[in-house]
C-alpha positions in Angstrom: 24.9 -46.3 4.5 27.7 -47.6 2.3 31.3 -48.0 4.1 33.1 -47.2 7.4 36.7 -46.5 8.2 36.3 -47.6 11.8 37.2 -51.4 11.1 40.3 -52.8 9.5 40.3 -54.6 5.9 40.8 -57.8 7.7 37.1 -57.5 9.3 35.4 -56.5 6.1 34.9 -60.3 5.1 32.4 -60.7 8.0 30.6 -57.4 7.5 27.5 -57.1 5.4 26.9 -53.4 4.4 23.8 -51.8 2.9 23.6 -48.8 0.6 21.2 -46.2 1.4 18.4 -45.5 -1.4 16.3 -42.7 -0.3 17.4 -39.3 0.0 17.1 -37.1 3.2 14.2 -34.4 2.5 16.0 -31.1 1.3 14.4 -29.0 4.3 15.8 -31.5 6.6 19.1 -31.8 5.2 19.7 -28.3 5.0 18.7 -28.2 9.1 20.7 -31.1 10.0 24.0 -29.3 7.9 23.2 -26.1 10.0 23.4 -28.3 13.2 26.6 -29.8 11.8 28.9 -32.2 14.1 27.4 -31.0 17.4 25.4 -33.4 19.4 22.3 -31.4 20.0 19.5 -33.4 20.7 17.0 -30.6 21.4 18.0 -28.8 18.2 17.2 -32.2 16.6 14.6 -33.2 18.3 12.7 -29.8 17.0 13.3 -30.9 13.6 11.9 -34.5 13.8 9.4 -34.1 17.0 6.9 -32.7 14.9 6.9 -35.4 12.3 7.0 -38.4 15.2 3.8 -40.1 16.4 2.2 -39.1 19.8 1.0 -41.2 22.4 -1.6 -43.1 22.7 -0.4 -45.4 19.9 -3.2 -47.3 18.5 -1.3 -49.6 16.4 1.1 -50.9 19.4 0.4 -52.8 22.7 3.0 -51.5 25.2 4.5 -53.1 28.1 6.3 -51.0 30.1 8.8 -51.2 32.9 10.0 -54.6 32.4 12.9 -55.5 34.9 15.8 -57.7 33.1 18.2 -57.2 35.8 19.2 -56.4 39.5 19.8 -52.8 38.9 17.0 -50.6 39.2 18.3 -49.0 35.7 17.8 -52.4 34.1 14.7 -51.8 32.7 13.1 -52.1 29.1 9.5 -51.3 27.1 8.2 -54.1 24.8 6.1 -52.9 22.0 3.8 -55.4 20.0 1.4 -55.0 17.0 -2.0 -54.6 18.3 -3.1 -57.2 15.8 -2.4 -60.9 16.6 -0.1 -62.9 14.4 2.8 -65.7 13.9 5.6 -65.2 16.2 7.6 -62.1 14.9 11.0 -61.0 14.7 12.5 -58.9 17.4 14.2 -55.8 17.4 16.1 -54.7 20.4 17.4 -50.9 20.5 19.9 -49.5 23.0 20.7 -46.0 22.7 23.8 -44.0 22.9 23.1 -42.5 26.3 21.6 -44.1 29.4 18.0 -43.0 31.2 16.9 -42.0 27.5 13.8 -44.8 27.2 11.7 -41.4 27.2 13.9 -38.8 26.5 13.7 -35.0 26.1 12.1 -32.0 28.3 8.8 -33.2 29.2 7.7 -30.0 28.6 8.0 -30.0 24.9 5.7 -31.0 22.7 7.9 -33.7 21.3 8.6 -35.5 24.8 8.2 -39.2 24.6 9.1 -39.1 20.8 12.1 -40.7 21.2 13.5 -43.3 21.3 9.6 -44.9 20.9 9.8 -43.8 17.2 12.2 -46.8 16.6 9.8 -49.2 18.5 6.7 -47.8 16.5 9.0 -48.1 13.4 9.5 -51.7 14.2 5.6 -52.6 14.9 4.7 -51.0 11.7 7.1 -53.4 10.0 5.9 -56.4 11.6 8.4 -56.7 14.4 8.6 -56.6 18.2 10.3 -53.5 19.4 12.2 -53.6 22.8 13.6 -50.3 24.0 15.9 -50.9 26.7 17.8 -48.7 29.2 21.1 -49.6 31.3 23.4 -48.6 34.1 25.6 -45.6 33.1 29.1 -46.1 32.0 30.9 -43.1 34.0 33.0 -44.6 36.8 32.1 -48.0 36.0 34.0 -51.1 34.9 34.7 -51.4 31.2 32.5 -54.6 30.7 29.2 -52.6 32.5 27.5 -52.3 29.3 28.1 -55.6 27.9 27.0 -57.4 30.9 23.6 -55.3 30.6 23.5 -56.0 26.8 24.0 -59.9 27.7 20.9 -59.5 30.4 18.9 -57.8 28.0 19.3 -60.6 25.3 18.7 -63.3 28.1 15.6 -61.6 29.1 14.4 -61.5 25.6 15.0 -65.1 24.9 13.0 -66.1 27.9 10.2 -64.1 27.7 9.4 -62.3 24.5 7.5 -65.4 23.2 4.8 -64.2 25.5 4.6 -60.9 23.5 4.4 -62.6 20.1 8.1 -62.5 19.6 10.4 -65.4 18.0 13.4 -65.6 20.2 15.2 -67.4 17.5 15.3 -64.2 15.3 16.5 -61.2 17.5 18.0 -58.4 15.7 20.0 -55.9 18.0 20.3 -52.2 17.2 23.0 -50.2 19.1 23.4 -46.4 18.4 26.7 -44.4 19.6 27.9 -45.8 23.0 25.0 -48.3 23.2 26.6 -49.9 19.9 30.0 -49.7 21.3 28.7 -51.7 24.3 26.9 -54.3 21.9 30.3 -54.5 19.9 32.2 -55.5 23.3 29.5 -57.9 23.9 29.9 -59.7 20.6 33.6 -59.2 20.6 33.9 -61.1 24.1 32.3 -64.6 24.2 32.5 -64.7 28.1 29.6 -62.5 28.1 27.6 -64.4 25.8 24.3 -66.1 26.9 25.1 -69.5 25.3 27.2 -71.1 22.7 26.1 -68.2 20.3 25.5 -64.5 20.7 21.8 -65.3 20.7 21.3 -62.9 17.9 20.7 -63.1 14.1 22.1 -60.3 13.2 23.5 -56.7 14.7 23.1 -52.9 13.6 25.3 -50.7 14.6 25.1 -46.9 13.7 27.6 -44.1 14.9 29.2 -46.5 17.3 33.1 -45.9 18.1 34.9 -49.2 18.4 37.8 -50.4 20.4 40.3 -51.5 18.1 43.5 -51.4 20.0 46.4 -51.7 19.0 45.3 -51.1 15.5 44.2 -47.8 16.5 43.8 -45.9 19.7 40.6 -43.8 20.9 40.4 -40.3 19.9 41.9 -37.8 22.9 38.5 -37.2 24.5 37.9 -40.9 25.1 41.4 -41.9 26.3 40.2 -42.3 30.0 36.8 -44.0 28.9 36.8 -47.5 30.2 35.1 -48.8 27.2 38.3 -48.0 25.2 40.8 -49.6 27.4 43.5 -51.2 25.3 43.6 -54.0 27.5 40.0 -55.3 26.6 40.2 -54.6 22.9 37.5 -55.8 20.8 40.0 -56.4 17.7 40.4 -59.9 17.8 36.8 -60.9 18.9 35.5 -59.2 16.3 37.9 -60.9 13.6 36.2 -64.2 14.9 32.7 -63.1 14.5 30.6 -64.6 11.9 27.2 -62.7 12.8 26.0 -60.4 10.2 26.7 -56.7 11.0 25.0 -53.6 9.4 27.4 -50.5 10.0 26.8 -46.9 9.5 27.6 -43.5 10.4 26.5 -39.8 10.0 27.8 -37.6 7.6 28.1 -35.2 10.4 29.9 -37.0 13.5 31.4 -35.3 16.4 34.8 -37.4 15.9 34.9 -36.8 12.3 34.4 -40.3 11.3 33.9 -40.7 7.5 29.9 -40.6 6.5 27.9 -43.4 5.3 24.5 -41.6 6.0 24.8 -38.3 3.8 23.1 -35.1 5.5 22.5 -36.4 8.7 24.1 -35.7 11.9 24.9 -38.1 15.0 21.3 -37.7 16.6 19.2 -37.5 13.4 20.3 -41.0 12.3 18.1 -42.3 15.1 15.6 -39.5 15.4 14.7 -39.9 11.7 13.0 -43.4 12.0 9.3 -43.5 11.7 9.4 -40.2 9.7 9.1 -39.1 6.1 12.8 -39.2 6.3 13.6 -42.8 5.4 17.2 -42.2 4.4 18.5 -44.6 7.3 15.3 -46.6 8.0 14.7 -47.6 4.6 18.2 -48.9 4.3 18.2 -50.6 7.8 14.4 -52.5 6.7 16.0 -53.7 3.4 18.7 -55.2 5.1 16.6 -56.6 7.9 14.4 -58.1 5.4 17.3 -59.8 3.3 18.1 -61.8 6.5 15.0 -62.2 8.4 14.4 -65.6 7.4 14.5 -68.1 10.3 18.1 -69.6 10.3 20.6 -71.2 12.7 21.7 -68.4 14.9 25.3 -67.5 14.3 28.2 -66.7 16.8 
């Protein structure tokens, strides 16, 4: 993943971008090309489901349905390596949709494979994985997702040591609208859990941004409260010093310029913990480059 057209040049100085090294396997590349820009989760699951691990997961100890907030949808699962070790860095994941900690038709062989594949990828690379769910954004105030993100971080900082995690080394991975809501949290300091964001770095993949007045949302997002121009993320992102990893798929619904070649909106996340390391390999190298314990940044 090498670039993004979503942010102005003024922001590039605060971003850390990584270049993908591994190539998409040819058969998967052809299948992704056939799916194209459609947000087709069932078709993508048929590609990557057979490559994903199935439960039970011998390498992971899983603590499910941990409540991090007052709403019944404020739930998360914690994945930790079965083998004990020193405090490990933490990867929080928030998906583009809600109600997707275990996604897919439960009648399919791949049911439950996503997004637990990202959690197992974290465990295999000596991290603690936190798979989250949140309140729906539809018909909700613009800051609903940002407040849920804040509650996730607050819970992790208070509790993750019990699961072998280091609360001072938290990486937050947001995909799609999950990344949009994470960006809103980062850009609006009134939501922060303390004097800093509480994170060591953030990963934003296929996430549309609210950058008004620099650029308005596409027509299909004009009524979406996350893109209300009155609550733009532009100025807050300009002031942010937190390392960010930005990426987008070649085939995005909104025509976003590619940084992950031959993948589409869903496969950039479904590919984690499979033989397709075109995205996960680049993300891992980037995490490791800044994974050392450091003073948390704003």
